[in-house]
C-alpha positions as CSV (number, residue, x, y, z in Angstrom):
1,X,-42.4,82.4,-18.0
2,X,-39.3,82.1,-16.4
3,X,-37.0,84.3,-14.1
4,X,-33.9,83.2,-16.3
5,X,-34.9,83.1,-20.0
6,X,-38.3,84.6,-20.1
7,X,-41.3,82.6,-21.9
8,X,-40.3,79.1,-22.7
9,X,-42.7,76.9,-25.0
10,X,-42.6,73.2,-26.3
11,X,-42.4,70.0,-24.7
12,X,-41.9,70.9,-20.9
13,X,-41.2,69.1,-17.7
14,X,-42.7,70.6,-14.4
15,X,-41.6,70.0,-10.9
16,X,-43.3,71.3,-7.7
17,X,-41.5,70.6,-4.5
18,X,-41.3,72.0,-1.1
19,X,-38.2,73.9,0.2
20,X,-36.9,73.8,3.8
21,X,-38.3,77.1,4.3
22,X,-41.8,75.4,3.8
23,X,-42.5,77.3,0.5
24,X,-43.1,75.3,-2.8
25,X,-40.7,75.8,-5.5
26,X,-42.0,75.5,-9.1
27,X,-39.2,74.9,-11.8
28,X,-39.3,73.6,-15.3
29,X,-37.2,72.4,-18.0
30,X,-37.2,71.3,-21.8
31,X,-38.0,67.7,-21.6
32,X,-34.7,65.9,-21.6
33,X,-32.6,68.9,-21.2
34,X,-30.3,69.4,-18.1
35,X,-31.0,73.1,-17.3
36,X,-34.0,73.9,-14.9
37,X,-35.7,77.3,-14.8
38,X,-37.7,78.8,-12.0
39,X,-41.3,79.6,-12.8
40,X,-41.8,83.5,-12.3
41,X,-43.7,84.2,-8.9
42,X,-41.9,81.0,-7.4
43,X,-41.7,80.1,-4.6
44,X,-45.1,80.2,-3.5
45,X,-47.1,79.3,-0.2
46,X,-48.1,75.6,-0.3
47,X,-51.8,76.1,-0.4
48,X,-54.3,74.4,2.1
49,X,-55.5,72.0,-0.6
50,X,-51.6,70.7,-0.8
51,X,-48.8,70.7,-2.9
52,X,-50.7,68.4,-5.8
53,X,-53.1,70.9,-5.6
54,X,-50.6,73.7,-6.3
55,X,-48.8,71.4,-9.2
56,X,-52.4,70.7,-11.2
57,X,-52.9,74.4,-11.0
58,X,-49.7,75.4,-12.3
59,X,-50.1,72.7,-15.0
60,X,-53.3,74.1,-16.2
61,X,-51.8,77.8,-16.3
62,X,-48.9,76.8,-18.3
63,X,-51.3,74.6,-20.8
64,X,-53.4,77.6,-21.2
65,X,-50.2,79.6,-22.2
66,X,-49.8,83.5,-22.2
67,X,-46.9,83.7,-20.0
68,X,-48.2,81.7,-17.2
69,X,-46.8,82.6,-13.5
70,X,-46.8,81.0,-10.1
71,X,-50.3,81.5,-8.7
72,X,-50.5,83.7,-5.6
């Protein structure tokens, strides 16, 4: 689920990055496209387990389908 266009499906590229304010932004795009979209619920706090853990959690949610949102 994205803020800009709703649900996206297919071959996606996902990026999880730390912003200047310390929150983690999760964005995604159709692989090979130019436009990036914000995963609904992003930005979020970086968990104690770290950014990679957050990224892996997001990937698991996206792969399971159902309009995934950023974890809280």
